[in-house]
C-alpha positions as CSV (number, residue, x, y, z in Angstrom):
1,X,0.0,0.0,0.0
2,X,1.4,3.4,-1.0
3,X,0.7,6.4,1.3
4,X,0.5,9.9,-0.1
5,X,2.6,12.5,1.6
6,X,0.5,14.8,3.9
7,X,0.7,17.8,1.6
8,X,-1.0,15.9,-1.2
9,X,-3.8,14.7,1.1
10,X,-4.6,18.3,2.1
11,X,-4.7,19.4,-1.6
12,X,-6.9,16.5,-2.5
13,X,-9.3,17.3,0.3
14,X,-9.4,21.0,-0.7
15,X,-10.3,20.1,-4.3
16,X,-13.2,18.0,-3.2
17,X,-14.6,20.8,-1.1
18,X,-14.3,23.3,-3.9
19,X,-16.5,21.1,-6.1
20,X,-19.5,21.3,-3.8
21,X,-22.6,22.7,-5.5
22,X,-23.7,26.3,-4.8
23,X,-27.1,27.0,-3.2
24,X,-29.2,30.0,-2.5
25,X,-29.2,31.5,1.0
26,X,-32.3,32.9,2.7
27,X,-33.6,34.3,6.0
28,X,-37.1,34.0,7.3
29,X,-38.8,36.5,9.7
30,X,-42.1,36.4,11.6
31,X,-44.3,39.5,11.0
32,X,-44.3,40.2,14.8
33,X,-40.7,41.4,14.4
34,X,-41.9,44.6,12.8
35,X,-42.4,47.8,14.8
36,X,-44.8,50.8,14.5
37,X,-43.2,53.8,12.8
38,X,-44.7,56.4,15.1
39,X,-46.2,56.6,18.6
40,X,-49.6,57.1,17.1
41,X,-49.4,53.7,15.4
42,X,-48.4,51.9,18.6
43,X,-51.9,52.2,20.1
44,X,-53.4,50.1,17.3
45,X,-50.6,47.8,16.4
46,X,-50.9,44.2,17.7
47,X,-48.6,41.2,17.5
48,X,-50.1,37.7,17.5
49,X,-49.0,34.3,16.4
50,X,-50.3,35.2,13.0
51,X,-48.0,38.2,12.7
52,X,-48.4,42.0,12.9
53,X,-51.9,43.5,12.5
54,X,-53.8,46.8,12.8
55,X,-56.7,47.0,15.3
56,X,-57.9,50.4,14.1
57,X,-61.1,50.2,12.0
58,X,-60.6,53.7,10.6
59,X,-57.0,54.1,9.5
60,X,-54.0,52.2,8.2
61,X,-50.7,52.0,10.1
62,X,-47.1,51.9,9.0
63,X,-44.5,49.4,10.3
64,X,-40.7,49.2,9.9
65,X,-39.3,45.7,9.5
66,X,-35.6,45.0,9.9
67,X,-33.4,43.5,7.3
68,X,-30.7,40.8,8.0
69,X,-27.6,42.7,7.0
70,X,-24.6,40.6,8.0
71,X,-21.0,40.3,6.7
72,X,-21.8,36.8,5.4
73,X,-25.2,37.8,3.9
74,X,-25.2,41.5,3.2
75,X,-28.3,43.4,2.0
76,X,-26.3,44.4,-1.1
77,X,-26.6,40.8,-2.2
78,X,-30.3,40.3,-1.6
79,X,-32.0,39.2,-4.9
80,X,-35.6,39.2,-3.7
81,X,-37.8,39.9,-0.6
82,X,-41.1,38.0,-0.4
83,X,-43.7,39.3,2.0
84,X,-46.5,37.0,3.1
85,X,-49.7,38.8,3.9
86,X,-53.4,38.3,4.6
87,X,-55.5,41.2,3.4
88,X,-59.0,41.3,4.9
89,X,-59.9,44.8,3.8
90,X,-62.0,45.2,0.6
91,X,-61.1,48.9,0.5
92,X,-57.5,49.1,1.6
93,X,-54.5,47.1,0.5
94,X,-51.0,46.4,1.8
95,X,-48.2,48.7,0.6
96,X,-44.5,47.7,0.9
97,X,-41.3,49.6,0.1
98,X,-37.6,48.7,0.4
99,X,-36.0,51.6,2.3
100,X,-32.7,52.8,3.7
101,X,-31.6,55.2,6.5
102,X,-28.5,56.9,5.3
103,X,-25.5,56.3,7.5
104,X,-23.8,59.7,7.0
105,X,-26.9,61.9,7.1
106,X,-30.3,62.3,8.7
107,X,-32.0,61.3,5.4
108,X,-33.7,58.2,4.2
109,X,-35.2,57.0,1.0
110,X,-37.7,54.3,-0.2
111,X,-38.3,52.4,-3.4
112,X,-41.5,52.6,-5.4
113,X,-44.5,51.0,-3.7
114,X,-45.5,47.4,-4.2
115,X,-49.2,46.7,-3.2
116,X,-52.1,44.4,-3.1
117,X,-55.0,46.0,-4.9
118,X,-57.6,47.8,-2.7
119,X,-60.3,45.4,-3.8
120,X,-58.3,42.2,-3.1
121,X,-59.2,40.1,-0.1
122,X,-57.2,37.0,0.9
123,X,-53.7,35.7,1.3
124,X,-50.9,36.5,-1.1
125,X,-47.2,37.0,-1.5
126,X,-45.8,40.4,-2.5
127,X,-42.3,40.2,-4.1
128,X,-39.7,43.0,-4.3
129,X,-36.8,42.2,-6.6
130,X,-34.6,43.8,-9.3
131,X,-34.6,47.6,-9.3
132,X,-37.0,47.6,-6.3
133,X,-34.0,46.6,-4.2
134,X,-31.4,49.1,-5.8
135,X,-31.4,51.2,-2.6
136,X,-30.0,48.2,-0.7
137,X,-27.0,47.9,-2.9
138,X,-25.0,50.6,-0.9
139,X,-23.6,48.5,1.9
140,X,-23.0,51.5,4.1
141,X,-26.7,52.4,4.6
142,X,-29.2,50.7,6.9
143,X,-31.9,48.8,5.1
144,X,-35.4,48.0,6.2
145,X,-38.9,47.4,4.9
146,X,-41.7,49.9,5.3
147,X,-45.2,48.1,5.4
148,X,-48.6,49.8,5.4
149,X,-51.2,47.5,7.1
150,X,-54.8,48.0,6.2
151,X,-57.4,49.1,8.8
152,X,-59.5,46.4,10.5
153,X,-62.2,45.4,8.1
154,X,-65.4,45.0,10.0
155,X,-66.8,41.5,9.5
156,X,-63.8,40.4,7.5
157,X,-61.5,40.8,10.5
158,X,-57.9,41.7,10.7
159,X,-55.2,42.0,8.0
160,X,-51.9,40.4,8.9
161,X,-48.3,40.7,7.8
162,X,-47.4,37.1,8.4
163,X,-43.7,37.4,7.7
164,X,-41.1,37.8,5.0
165,X,-38.2,36.0,3.4
166,X,-35.0,37.5,2.1
167,X,-33.2,35.6,-0.7
168,X,-29.6,36.0,-1.4
């Protein structure tokens, strides 16, 4: 039996690891991780096992939902964000934007709005991808999602932001 010198074994092992197939990375968040964007919204924001909801029957509320910006999985590498919602309102819809708080100034900026239609009722997935995530490409800014939750819809009940998934 012929033994390989230790250097060759290390090189052979490294080559095998390099051949492993690539796979997508993702992070999943429960809707209850979001926070009201003003003190006025705190009074009607509720978090349940179903996610974040709005208990106000007369007005929508805005939530801020954090991103998962890490060295291993930076926001600048996010390809898509998928938000899972249940819209119970026949008159209001969900509105979602990808936003940033600028690190060097007091300013912020948001993408165009992605929405469910006002007449839509039911569960759906809202996806932000491509140019909708361009603001997240600057790795020095702080990324988040801005979510408008419809008012409580009478007999239809509550609308929920169930959660979201970021895909790298």
